[in-house]
PDB file of N, CA, C and O in Angstrom:
ATOM      1  N   MET A   1      20.083  -2.500  22.531  1.00  0.00           N
ATOM      2  CA  MET A   1      19.788  -1.181  23.042  1.00  0.00           C
ATOM      3  C   MET A   1      18.742  -1.267  24.161  1.00  0.00           C
ATOM      4  O   MET A   1      18.960  -0.750  25.257  1.00  0.00           O
ATOM      5  N   PHE A   2      17.603  -1.926  23.881  1.00  0.00           N
ATOM      6  CA  PHE A   2      16.568  -2.039  24.900  1.00  0.00           C
ATOM      7  C   PHE A   2      16.664  -3.352  25.666  1.00  0.00           C
ATOM      8  O   PHE A   2      15.854  -3.611  26.556  1.00  0.00           O
ATOM      9  N   GLY A   3      17.645  -4.180  25.329  1.00  0.00           N
ATOM     10  CA  GLY A   3      17.798  -5.468  25.985  1.00  0.00           C
ATOM     11  C   GLY A   3      18.126  -5.352  27.463  1.00  0.00           C
ATOM     12  O   GLY A   3      17.808  -6.254  28.238  1.00  0.00           O
ATOM     13  N   SER A   4      18.754  -4.263  27.863  1.00  0.00           N
ATOM     14  CA  SER A   4      19.139  -4.116  29.264  1.00  0.00           C
ATOM     15  C   SER A   4      18.018  -3.523  30.117  1.00  0.00           C
ATOM     16  O   SER A   4      18.171  -3.416  31.334  1.00  0.00           O
ATOM     17  N   LEU A   5      16.899  -3.137  29.508  1.00  0.00           N
ATOM     18  CA  LEU A   5      15.779  -2.593  30.271  1.00  0.00           C
ATOM     19  C   LEU A   5      14.953  -3.731  30.853  1.00  0.00           C
ATOM     20  O   LEU A   5      14.527  -4.636  30.135  1.00  0.00           O
ATOM     21  N   GLY A   6      14.736  -3.676  32.141  1.00  0.00           N
ATOM     22  CA  GLY A   6      13.922  -4.688  32.810  1.00  0.00           C
ATOM     23  C   GLY A   6      12.513  -4.168  33.040  1.00  0.00           C
ATOM     24  O   GLY A   6      12.160  -3.079  32.590  1.00  0.00           O
ATOM     25  N   ALA A   7      11.720  -4.951  33.741  1.00  0.00           N
ATOM     26  CA  ALA A   7      10.333  -4.586  34.022  1.00  0.00           C
ATOM     27  C   ALA A   7      10.222  -3.297  34.847  1.00  0.00           C
ATOM     28  O   ALA A   7       9.381  -2.455  34.532  1.00  0.00           O
ATOM     29  N   PRO A   8      11.043  -3.112  35.894  1.00  0.00           N
ATOM     30  CA  PRO A   8      10.912  -1.863  36.671  1.00  0.00           C
ATOM     31  C   PRO A   8      11.206  -0.610  35.841  1.00  0.00           C
ATOM     32  O   PRO A   8      10.532   0.410  35.981  1.00  0.00           O
ATOM     33  N   GLU A   9      12.207  -0.700  34.987  1.00  0.00           N
ATOM     34  CA  GLU A   9      12.543   0.450  34.151  1.00  0.00           C
ATOM     35  C   GLU A   9      11.417   0.776  33.175  1.00  0.00           C
ATOM     36  O   GLU A   9      11.083   1.943  32.967  1.00  0.00           O
ATOM     37  N   LEU A  10      10.831  -0.272  32.575  1.00  0.00           N
ATOM     38  CA  LEU A  10       9.734  -0.060  31.630  1.00  0.00           C
ATOM     39  C   LEU A  10       8.511   0.536  32.324  1.00  0.00           C
ATOM     40  O   LEU A  10       7.822   1.376  31.745  1.00  0.00           O
ATOM     41  N   LEU A  11       8.235   0.111  33.556  1.00  0.00           N
ATOM     42  CA  LEU A  11       7.113   0.681  34.310  1.00  0.00           C
ATOM     43  C   LEU A  11       7.344   2.155  34.625  1.00  0.00           C
ATOM     44  O   LEU A  11       6.411   2.956  34.574  1.00  0.00           O
ATOM     45  N   ILE A  12       8.574   2.512  34.949  1.00  0.00           N
ATOM     46  CA  ILE A  12       8.897   3.917  35.219  1.00  0.00           C
ATOM     47  C   ILE A  12       8.709   4.751  33.955  1.00  0.00           C
ATOM     48  O   ILE A  12       8.148   5.845  34.008  1.00  0.00           O
ATOM     49  N   ILE A  13       9.175   4.239  32.825  1.00  0.00           N
ATOM     50  CA  ILE A  13       9.014   4.956  31.553  1.00  0.00           C
ATOM     51  C   ILE A  13       7.535   5.115  31.224  1.00  0.00           C
ATOM     52  O   ILE A  13       7.112   6.186  30.787  1.00  0.00           O
ATOM     53  N   LEU A  14       6.742   4.062  31.428  1.00  0.00           N
ATOM     54  CA  LEU A  14       5.305   4.124  31.173  1.00  0.00           C
ATOM     55  C   LEU A  14       4.637   5.159  32.072  1.00  0.00           C
ATOM     56  O   LEU A  14       3.773   5.908  31.617  1.00  0.00           O
ATOM     57  N   ALA A  15       5.031   5.207  33.345  1.00  0.00           N
ATOM     58  CA  ALA A  15       4.458   6.188  34.274  1.00  0.00           C
ATOM     59  C   ALA A  15       4.784   7.608  33.835  1.00  0.00           C
ATOM     60  O   ALA A  15       3.929   8.491  33.912  1.00  0.00           O
ATOM     61  N   ILE A  16       5.999   7.837  33.381  1.00  0.00           N
ATOM     62  CA  ILE A  16       6.394   9.171  32.915  1.00  0.00           C
ATOM     63  C   ILE A  16       5.580   9.569  31.684  1.00  0.00           C
ATOM     64  O   ILE A  16       5.134  10.712  31.575  1.00  0.00           O
ATOM     65  N   VAL A  17       5.387   8.641  30.770  1.00  0.00           N
ATOM     66  CA  VAL A  17       4.606   8.926  29.560  1.00  0.00           C
ATOM     67  C   VAL A  17       3.167   9.262  29.923  1.00  0.00           C
ATOM     68  O   VAL A  17       2.592  10.197  29.365  1.00  0.00           O
ATOM     69  N   VAL A  18       2.577   8.513  30.849  1.00  0.00           N
ATOM     70  CA  VAL A  18       1.194   8.781  31.273  1.00  0.00           C
ATOM     71  C   VAL A  18       1.094  10.147  31.937  1.00  0.00           C
ATOM     72  O   VAL A  18       0.125  10.872  31.709  1.00  0.00           O
ATOM     73  N   VAL A  19       2.069  10.507  32.745  1.00  0.00           N
ATOM     74  CA  VAL A  19       2.049  11.812  33.409  1.00  0.00           C
ATOM     75  C   VAL A  19       2.191  12.934  32.384  1.00  0.00           C
ATOM     76  O   VAL A  19       1.501  13.949  32.480  1.00  0.00           O
ATOM     77  N   LEU A  20       3.068  12.764  31.419  1.00  0.00           N
ATOM     78  CA  LEU A  20       3.286  13.814  30.425  1.00  0.00           C
ATOM     79  C   LEU A  20       2.090  13.994  29.493  1.00  0.00           C
ATOM     80  O   LEU A  20       1.679  15.124  29.230  1.00  0.00           O
ATOM     81  N   PHE A  21       1.537  12.911  28.997  1.00  0.00           N
ATOM     82  CA  PHE A  21       0.488  13.007  27.984  1.00  0.00           C
ATOM     83  C   PHE A  21      -0.915  12.822  28.542  1.00  0.00           C
ATOM     84  O   PHE A  21      -1.865  13.341  27.957  1.00  0.00           O
ATOM     85  N   GLY A  22      -1.081  12.123  29.621  1.00  0.00           N
ATOM     86  CA  GLY A  22      -2.405  11.829  30.149  1.00  0.00           C
ATOM     87  C   GLY A  22      -2.976  10.594  29.475  1.00  0.00           C
ATOM     88  O   GLY A  22      -2.630  10.278  28.336  1.00  0.00           O
ATOM     89  N   ALA A  23      -3.850   9.899  30.185  1.00  0.00           N
ATOM     90  CA  ALA A  23      -4.378   8.627  29.684  1.00  0.00           C
ATOM     91  C   ALA A  23      -5.233   8.823  28.437  1.00  0.00           C
ATOM     92  O   ALA A  23      -5.145   8.026  27.503  1.00  0.00           O
ATOM     93  N   THR A  24      -6.059   9.868  28.403  1.00  0.00           N
ATOM     94  CA  THR A  24      -6.931  10.066  27.229  1.00  0.00           C
ATOM     95  C   THR A  24      -6.120  10.460  26.007  1.00  0.00           C
ATOM     96  O   THR A  24      -6.416  10.029  24.893  1.00  0.00           O
ATOM     97  N   ARG A  25      -5.118  11.261  26.211  1.00  0.00           N
ATOM     98  CA  ARG A  25      -4.270  11.689  25.087  1.00  0.00           C
ATOM     99  C   ARG A  25      -3.523  10.492  24.493  1.00  0.00           C
ATOM    100  O   ARG A  25      -3.372  10.409  23.274  1.00  0.00           O
ATOM    101  N   ILE A  26      -3.059   9.578  25.322  1.00  0.00           N
ATOM    102  CA  ILE A  26      -2.370   8.376  24.844  1.00  0.00           C
ATOM    103  C   ILE A  26      -3.332   7.525  24.023  1.00  0.00           C
ATOM    104  O   ILE A  26      -2.946   6.969  22.995  1.00  0.00           O
ATOM    105  N   GLY A  27      -4.594   7.420  24.475  1.00  0.00           N
ATOM    106  CA  GLY A  27      -5.597   6.680  23.715  1.00  0.00           C
ATOM    107  C   GLY A  27      -5.845   7.302  22.348  1.00  0.00           C
ATOM    108  O   GLY A  27      -5.976   6.592  21.350  1.00  0.00           O
ATOM    109  N   ASP A  28      -5.910   8.636  22.306  1.00  0.00           N
ATOM    110  CA  ASP A  28      -6.105   9.324  21.026  1.00  0.00           C
ATOM    111  C   ASP A  28      -4.918   9.118  20.093  1.00  0.00           C
ATOM    112  O   ASP A  28      -5.090   8.932  18.889  1.00  0.00           O
ATOM    113  N   ILE A  29      -3.728   9.153  20.651  1.00  0.00           N
ATOM    114  CA  ILE A  29      -2.526   8.928  19.842  1.00  0.00           C
ATOM    115  C   ILE A  29      -2.531   7.507  19.285  1.00  0.00           C
ATOM    116  O   ILE A  29      -2.208   7.294  18.116  1.00  0.00           O
ATOM    117  N   GLY A  30      -2.896   6.537  20.122  1.00  0.00           N
ATOM    118  CA  GLY A  30      -2.975   5.139  19.671  1.00  0.00           C
ATOM    119  C   GLY A  30      -3.997   4.956  18.564  1.00  0.00           C
ATOM    120  O   GLY A  30      -3.747   4.242  17.593  1.00  0.00           O
ATOM    121  N   LYS A  31      -5.165   5.609  18.711  1.00  0.00           N
ATOM    122  CA  LYS A  31      -6.196   5.529  17.663  1.00  0.00           C
ATOM    123  C   LYS A  31      -5.688   6.112  16.356  1.00  0.00           C
ATOM    124  O   LYS A  31      -5.884   5.535  15.286  1.00  0.00           O
ATOM    125  N   GLY A  32      -5.038   7.251  16.452  1.00  0.00           N
ATOM    126  CA  GLY A  32      -4.515   7.896  15.245  1.00  0.00           C
ATOM    127  C   GLY A  32      -3.466   7.049  14.549  1.00  0.00           C
ATOM    128  O   GLY A  32      -3.456   6.948  13.323  1.00  0.00           O
ATOM    129  N   ILE A  33      -2.593   6.446  15.319  1.00  0.00           N
ATOM    130  CA  ILE A  33      -1.563   5.576  14.737  1.00  0.00           C
ATOM    131  C   ILE A  33      -2.204   4.357  14.096  1.00  0.00           C
ATOM    132  O   ILE A  33      -1.829   3.969  12.989  1.00  0.00           O
ATOM    133  N   GLY A  34      -3.170   3.749  14.781  1.00  0.00           N
ATOM    134  CA  GLY A  34      -3.864   2.583  14.220  1.00  0.00           C
ATOM    135  C   GLY A  34      -4.603   2.919  12.941  1.00  0.00           C
ATOM    136  O   GLY A  34      -4.572   2.146  11.983  1.00  0.00           O
ATOM    137  N   ARG A  35      -5.267   4.064  12.915  1.00  0.00           N
ATOM    138  CA  ARG A  35      -5.988   4.504  11.723  1.00  0.00           C
ATOM    139  C   ARG A  35      -5.018   4.743  10.567  1.00  0.00           C
ATOM    140  O   ARG A  35      -5.301   4.387   9.423  1.00  0.00           O
ATOM    141  N   GLY A  36      -3.891   5.339  10.873  1.00  0.00           N
ATOM    142  CA  GLY A  36      -2.888   5.582   9.834  1.00  0.00           C
ATOM    143  C   GLY A  36      -2.324   4.294   9.260  1.00  0.00           C
ATOM    144  O   GLY A  36      -2.118   4.188   8.051  1.00  0.00           O
ATOM    145  N   ILE A  37      -2.077   3.319  10.115  1.00  0.00           N
ATOM    146  CA  ILE A  37      -1.556   2.025   9.652  1.00  0.00           C
ATOM    147  C   ILE A  37      -2.583   1.324   8.771  1.00  0.00           C
ATOM    148  O   ILE A  37      -2.233   0.776   7.726  1.00  0.00           O
ATOM    149  N   ARG A  38      -3.866   1.339   9.191  1.00  0.00           N
ATOM    150  CA  ARG A  38      -4.920   0.710   8.367  1.00  0.00           C
ATOM    151  C   ARG A  38      -5.029   1.384   7.010  1.00  0.00           C
ATOM    152  O   ARG A  38      -5.143   0.707   5.988  1.00  0.00           O
ATOM    153  N   GLU A  39      -4.995   2.704   6.990  1.00  0.00           N
ATOM    154  CA  GLU A  39      -5.079   3.457   5.733  1.00  0.00           C
ATOM    155  C   GLU A  39      -3.897   3.114   4.827  1.00  0.00           C
ATOM    156  O   GLU A  39      -4.066   2.911   3.625  1.00  0.00           O
ATOM    157  N   PHE A  40      -2.713   3.053   5.407  1.00  0.00           N
ATOM    158  CA  PHE A  40      -1.517   2.728   4.635  1.00  0.00           C
ATOM    159  C   PHE A  40      -1.623   1.340   4.027  1.00  0.00           C
ATOM    160  O   PHE A  40      -1.317   1.156   2.849  1.00  0.00           O
ATOM    161  N   ARG A  41      -2.054   0.357   4.815  1.00  0.00           N
ATOM    162  CA  ARG A  41      -2.200  -1.014   4.307  1.00  0.00           C
ATOM    163  C   ARG A  41      -3.246  -1.087   3.202  1.00  0.00           C
ATOM    164  O   ARG A  41      -3.046  -1.771   2.198  1.00  0.00           O
ATOM    165  N   ARG A  42      -4.361  -0.385   3.385  1.00  0.00           N
ATOM    166  CA  ARG A  42      -5.421  -0.397   2.373  1.00  0.00           C
ATOM    167  C   ARG A  42      -4.919   0.203   1.054  1.00  0.00           C
ATOM    168  O   ARG A  42      -5.162  -0.358  -0.015  1.00  0.00           O
ATOM    169  N   GLU A  43      -4.227   1.330   1.129  1.00  0.00           N
ATOM    170  CA  GLU A  43      -3.697   1.960  -0.078  1.00  0.00           C
ATOM    171  C   GLU A  43      -2.632   1.089  -0.732  1.00  0.00           C
ATOM    172  O   GLU A  43      -2.560   1.013  -1.959  1.00  0.00           O
ATOM    173  N   LEU A  44      -1.816   0.440   0.069  1.00  0.00           N
ATOM    174  CA  LEU A  44      -0.790  -0.454  -0.463  1.00  0.00           C
ATOM    175  C   LEU A  44      -1.433  -1.618  -1.202  1.00  0.00           C
ATOM    176  O   LEU A  44      -0.984  -1.994  -2.285  1.00  0.00           O
ATOM    177  N   LYS A  45      -2.475  -2.186  -0.625  1.00  0.00           N
ATOM    178  CA  LYS A  45      -3.188  -3.299  -1.257  1.00  0.00           C
ATOM    179  C   LYS A  45      -3.858  -2.843  -2.554  1.00  0.00           C
ATOM    180  O   LYS A  45      -3.798  -3.547  -3.562  1.00  0.00           O
ATOM    181  N   ASP A  46      -4.497  -1.665  -2.531  1.00  0.00           N
ATOM    182  CA  ASP A  46      -5.141  -1.140  -3.737  1.00  0.00           C
ATOM    183  C   ASP A  46      -4.114  -0.884  -4.836  1.00  0.00           C
ATOM    184  O   ASP A  46      -4.372  -1.161  -6.007  1.00  0.00           O
ATOM    185  N   GLY A  47      -2.961  -0.361  -4.463  1.00  0.00           N
ATOM    186  CA  GLY A  47      -1.909  -0.107  -5.445  1.00  0.00           C
ATOM    187  C   GLY A  47      -1.387  -1.382  -6.071  1.00  0.00           C
ATOM    188  O   GLY A  47      -1.123  -1.426  -7.273  1.00  0.00           O
ATOM    189  N   GLN A  48      -1.234  -2.426  -5.261  1.00  0.00           N
ATOM    190  CA  GLN A  48      -0.766  -3.708  -5.793  1.00  0.00           C
ATOM    191  C   GLN A  48      -1.801  -4.312  -6.730  1.00  0.00           C
ATOM    192  O   GLN A  48      -1.441  -4.893  -7.754  1.00  0.00           O
ATOM    193  N   GLU A  49      -3.092  -4.181  -6.391  1.00  0.00           N
ATOM    194  CA  GLU A  49      -4.143  -4.708  -7.262  1.00  0.00           C
ATOM    195  C   GLU A  49      -4.181  -3.949  -8.585  1.00  0.00           C
ATOM    196  O   GLU A  49      -4.369  -4.551  -9.641  1.00  0.00           O
ATOM    197  N   GLU A  50      -4.002  -2.618  -8.531  1.00  0.00           N
ATOM    198  CA  GLU A  50      -3.977  -1.820  -9.757  1.00  0.00           C
ATOM    199  C   GLU A  50      -2.783  -2.202 -10.629  1.00  0.00           C
ATOM    200  O   GLU A  50      -2.909  -2.303 -11.849  1.00  0.00           O
ATOM    201  N   ASP A  51      -1.624  -2.415 -10.004  1.00  0.00           N
ATOM    202  CA  ASP A  51      -0.440  -2.817 -10.762  1.00  0.00           C
ATOM    203  C   ASP A  51      -0.643  -4.168 -11.425  1.00  0.00           C
ATOM    204  O   ASP A  51      -0.262  -4.360 -12.580  1.00  0.00           O
ATOM    205  N   ALA A  52      -1.240  -5.102 -10.704  1.00  0.00           N
ATOM    206  CA  ALA A  52      -1.486  -6.431 -11.264  1.00  0.00           C
ATOM    207  C   ALA A  52      -2.476  -6.348 -12.418  1.00  0.00           C
ATOM    208  O   ALA A  52      -2.302  -7.018 -13.436  1.00  0.00           O
ATOM    209  N   GLN A  53      -3.514  -5.532 -12.265  1.00  0.00           N
ATOM    210  CA  GLN A  53      -4.507  -5.373 -13.333  1.00  0.00           C
ATOM    211  C   GLN A  53      -3.871  -4.701 -14.543  1.00  0.00           C
ATOM    212  O   GLN A  53      -4.136  -5.091 -15.681  1.00  0.00           O
ATOM    213  N   HIS A  54      -3.041  -3.702 -14.306  1.00  0.00           N
ATOM    214  CA  HIS A  54      -2.374  -3.006 -15.408  1.00  0.00           C
ATOM    215  C   HIS A  54      -1.438  -3.954 -16.153  1.00  0.00           C
ATOM    216  O   HIS A  54      -1.386  -3.936 -17.383  1.00  0.00           O
ATOM    217  N   ALA A  55      -0.708  -4.773 -15.422  1.00  0.00           N
ATOM    218  CA  ALA A  55       0.198  -5.738 -16.056  1.00  0.00           C
ATOM    219  C   ALA A  55      -0.596  -6.765 -16.856  1.00  0.00           C
ATOM    220  O   ALA A  55      -0.183  -7.162 -17.945  1.00  0.00           O
ATOM    221  N   LYS A  56      -1.722  -7.189 -16.324  1.00  0.00           N
ATOM    222  CA  LYS A  56      -2.569  -8.161 -17.020  1.00  0.00           C
ATOM    223  C   LYS A  56      -3.133  -7.551 -18.300  1.00  0.00           C
ATOM    224  O   LYS A  56      -3.144  -8.195 -19.349  1.00  0.00           O
ATOM    225  N   ASP A  57      -3.602  -6.302 -18.209  1.00  0.00           N
ATOM    226  CA  ASP A  57      -4.155  -5.624 -19.378  1.00  0.00           C
ATOM    227  C   ASP A  57      -3.097  -5.403 -20.451  1.00  0.00           C
ATOM    228  O   ASP A  57      -3.358  -5.616 -21.635  1.00  0.00           O
ATOM    229  N   SER A  58      -1.911  -4.979 -20.045  1.00  0.00           N
ATOM    230  CA  SER A  58      -0.865  -4.704 -21.031  1.00  0.00           C
ATOM    231  C   SER A  58      -0.369  -5.987 -21.683  1.00  0.00           C
ATOM    232  O   SER A  58      -0.030  -5.980 -22.867  1.00  0.00           O
ATOM    233  N   SER A  59      -0.319  -7.088 -20.939  1.00  0.00           N
ATOM    234  CA  SER A  59       0.124  -8.346 -21.544  1.00  0.00           C
ATOM    235  C   SER A  59      -0.927  -8.878 -22.502  1.00  0.00           C
ATOM    236  O   SER A  59      -0.577  -9.449 -23.535  1.00  0.00           O
ATOM    237  N   SER A  60      -2.209  -8.706 -22.186  1.00  0.00           N
ATOM    238  CA  SER A  60      -3.250  -9.170 -23.105  1.00  0.00           C
ATOM    239  C   SER A  60      -3.299  -8.284 -24.342  1.00  0.00           C
ATOM    240  O   SER A  60      -3.595  -8.769 -25.434  1.00  0.00           O
ATOM    241  N   LEU A  61      -3.014  -6.992 -24.190  1.00  0.00           N
ATOM    242  CA  LEU A  61      -2.992  -6.100 -25.346  1.00  0.00           C
ATOM    243  C   LEU A  61      -1.829  -6.434 -26.271  1.00  0.00           C
ATOM    244  O   LEU A  61      -1.987  -6.421 -27.492  1.00  0.00           O
ATOM    245  N   SER A  62      -0.673  -6.728 -25.710  1.00  0.00           N
ATOM    246  CA  SER A  62       0.481  -7.033 -26.550  1.00  0.00           C
ATOM    247  C   SER A  62       0.293  -8.357 -27.272  1.00  0.00           C
ATOM    248  O   SER A  62       0.709  -8.485 -28.423  1.00  0.00           O
ATOM    249  N   SER A  63      -0.317  -9.338 -26.638  1.00  0.00           N
ATOM    250  CA  SER A  63      -0.552 -10.611 -27.319  1.00  0.00           C
ATOM    251  C   SER A  63      -1.625 -10.455 -28.383  1.00  0.00           C
ATOM    252  O   SER A  63      -1.549 -11.112 -29.421  1.00  0.00           O
ATOM    253  N   THR A  64      -2.619  -9.609 -28.160  1.00  0.00           N
ATOM    254  CA  THR A  64      -3.652  -9.352 -29.158  1.00  0.00           C
ATOM    255  C   THR A  64      -3.054  -8.607 -30.343  1.00  0.00           C
ATOM    256  O   THR A  64      -3.386  -8.900 -31.492  1.00  0.00           O
ATOM    257  N   ALA A  65      -2.185  -7.657 -30.079  1.00  0.00           N
ATOM    258  CA  ALA A  65      -1.577  -6.887 -31.160  1.00  0.00           C
ATOM    259  C   ALA A  65      -0.690  -7.769 -32.027  1.00  0.00           C
ATOM    260  O   ALA A  65      -0.597  -7.546 -33.234  1.00  0.00           O
ATOM    261  N   LEU A  66      -0.048  -8.749 -31.446  1.00  0.00           N
ATOM    262  CA  LEU A  66       0.808  -9.636 -32.221  1.00  0.00           C
ATOM    263  C   LEU A  66       0.000 -10.635 -33.045  1.00  0.00           C
ATOM    264  O   LEU A  66       0.427 -11.032 -34.129  1.00  0.00           O
ATOM    265  N   SER A  67      -1.152 -11.040 -32.546  1.00  0.00           N
ATOM    266  CA  SER A  67      -1.917 -12.074 -33.240  1.00  0.00           C
ATOM    267  C   SER A  67      -2.835 -11.508 -34.315  1.00  0.00           C
ATOM    268  O   SER A  67      -3.144 -12.211 -35.277  1.00  0.00           O
ATOM    269  N   GLU A  68      -3.280 -10.264 -34.186  1.00  0.00           N
ATOM    270  CA  GLU A  68      -4.182  -9.678 -35.171  1.00  0.00           C
ATOM    271  C   GLU A  68      -3.398  -8.790 -36.136  1.00  0.00           C
ATOM    272  O   GLU A  68      -2.603  -7.961 -35.694  1.00  0.00           O
ATOM    273  N   PRO A  69      -3.605  -8.947 -37.444  1.00  0.00           N
ATOM    274  CA  PRO A  69      -2.946  -8.061 -38.398  1.00  0.00           C
ATOM    275  C   PRO A  69      -3.585  -6.679 -38.357  1.00  0.00           C
ATOM    276  O   PRO A  69      -4.735  -6.530 -37.942  1.00  0.00           O
ATOM    277  N   LYS A  70      -2.854  -5.695 -38.779  1.00  0.00           N
ATOM    278  CA  LYS A  70      -3.362  -4.334 -38.791  1.00  0.00           C
ATOM    279  C   LYS A  70      -4.362  -4.204 -39.928  1.00  0.00           C
ATOM    280  O   LYS A  70      -4.035  -4.465 -41.086  1.00  0.00           O
ATOM    281  N   THR A  71      -5.551  -3.810 -39.603  1.00  0.00           N
ATOM    282  CA  THR A  71      -6.629  -3.787 -40.593  1.00  0.00           C
ATOM    283  C   THR A  71      -6.476  -2.639 -41.581  1.00  0.00           C
ATOM    284  O   THR A  71      -6.816  -2.809 -42.752  1.00  0.00           O
ATOM    285  N   GLU A  72      -5.987  -1.496 -41.170  1.00  0.00           N
ATOM    286  CA  GLU A  72      -5.842  -0.368 -42.085  1.00  0.00           C
ATOM    287  C   GLU A  72      -4.812  -0.676 -43.167  1.00  0.00           C
ATOM    288  O   GLU A  72      -5.016  -0.343 -44.334  1.00  0.00           O
ATOM    289  N   GLU A  73      -3.729  -1.300 -42.789  1.00  0.00           N
ATOM    290  CA  GLU A  73      -2.718  -1.651 -43.785  1.00  0.00           C
ATOM    291  C   GLU A  73      -3.272  -2.670 -44.764  1.00  0.00           C
ATOM    292  O   GLU A  73      -3.006  -2.581 -45.962  1.00  0.00           O
ATOM    293  N   ASN A  74      -4.029  -3.624 -44.280  1.00  0.00           N
ATOM    294  CA  ASN A  74      -4.623  -4.625 -45.163  1.00  0.00           C
ATOM    295  C   ASN A  74      -5.623  -3.986 -46.116  1.00  0.00           C
ATOM    296  O   ASN A  74      -5.688  -4.373 -47.283  1.00  0.00           O
ATOM    297  N   LYS A  75      -6.401  -3.022 -45.648  1.00  0.00           N
ATOM    298  CA  LYS A  75      -7.382  -2.356 -46.505  1.00  0.00           C
ATOM    299  C   LYS A  75      -6.690  -1.566 -47.605  1.00  0.00           C
ATOM    300  O   LYS A  75      -7.117  -1.606 -48.758  1.00  0.00           O
ATOM    301  N   THR A  76      -5.622  -0.846 -47.260  1.00  0.00           N
ATOM    302  CA  THR A  76      -4.940  -0.050 -48.279  1.00  0.00           C
ATOM    303  C   THR A  76      -4.230  -0.949 -49.282  1.00  0.00           C
ATOM    304  O   THR A  76      -4.161  -0.616 -50.466  1.00  0.00           O
ATOM    305  N   LEU A  77      -3.707  -2.068 -48.835  1.00  0.00           N
ATOM    306  CA  LEU A  77      -3.057  -2.993 -49.758  1.00  0.00           C
ATOM    307  C   LEU A  77      -4.076  -3.646 -50.689  1.00  0.00           C
ATOM    308  O   LEU A  77      -3.782  -3.881 -51.861  1.00  0.00           O
ATOM    309  N   GLN A  78      -5.255  -3.935 -50.182  1.00  0.00           N
ATOM    310  CA  GLN A  78      -6.279  -4.566 -50.999  1.00  0.00           C
ATOM    311  C   GLN A  78      -6.867  -3.591 -52.002  1.00  0.00           C
ATOM    312  O   GLN A  78      -7.304  -4.014 -53.073  1.00  0.00           O
ATOM    313  N   GLN A  79      -6.895  -2.311 -51.698  1.00  0.00           N
ATOM    314  CA  GLN A  79      -7.452  -1.315 -52.610  1.00  0.00           C
ATOM    315  C   GLN A  79      -6.527  -1.075 -53.794  1.00  0.00           C
ATOM    316  O   GLN A  79      -7.021  -0.724 -54.865  1.00  0.00           O
ATOM    317  N   HIS A  80      -5.251  -1.239 -53.668  1.00  0.00           N
ATOM    318  CA  HIS A  80      -4.310  -0.952 -54.752  1.00  0.00           C
ATOM    319  C   HIS A  80      -4.146  -2.124 -55.584  1.00  0.00           C
ATOM    320  O   HIS A  80      -3.392  -2.091 -56.557  1.00  0.00           O
TER     321      HIS A  80
END
């Protein structure tokens, strides 16, 4: 699709964009996009860390539950 665009065509497109939006507006748009990408990556990383921690906690809980007998059942059995 963009393979047929050469340097002159890209310069014309860039000039049109600068005329339409202005240089300062393009800078603001770039900052906003960059900020959004950083925020997205940070949230994605935090979500992956939470998932890993949750998986670690649940696996340790299940192994603990299997290795330890239920104390209430043992107490009631010992009382009778």
